[in-house]
C-alpha positions, 0 to 999 in steps of 0.5 A: 473539566476532564474529557475521556477519549472514546473507548478503543474499539478493535476493528472486525476481521473483515474490517482489517481485511478491507483496510489491508486491501485498500492499503495494497490498492493504494500501494499499487497506485503509487507504483503507477505514479512512480512509473509515470514519473520515470517516464516523464523524467526519460522524456525530458532527455534533450528538452529545454526543461530545467537542468534539475528536472529530471533528478527531482522526478527521480527522487519523486518516483523513489519516493513513491516506491518507498511509500508503496513498499511501507503500505505493503508492509502495513497491509501485511502486518494487518493481515498477520494481526487478523490471522492471529486474532480473527479466527476463533471469535465468531468471526469469519474464518481468516483468508489467506494471503493468496486470497487477498493477493488475487482479490487486488486487481492489477497487483505486480506480484513479481515485484515483491519476491 
């Protein structure tokens, strides 16, 4: 017996915007985790922590930063797709990147220039 996969549906323009905002919020969280990891690594100087602790924390912080950049890139791709397909189909007008930037609380705008 062959089972057919459910039909693919295209998210609504509002759904794409919501997902992009969620990705950017997750990226902000990862940037915060990276800052905390680096602060912890700095606090280990002169302590009795195992010698590999600081490099491990720095690697984890770097991984958080890379993941944050990738999430922001994915959000940008969703927004570009929304701009390309979201208008003219009876949906709400596409919001600009400026609208989304101002809609994400705590965003560090200077980090991506």
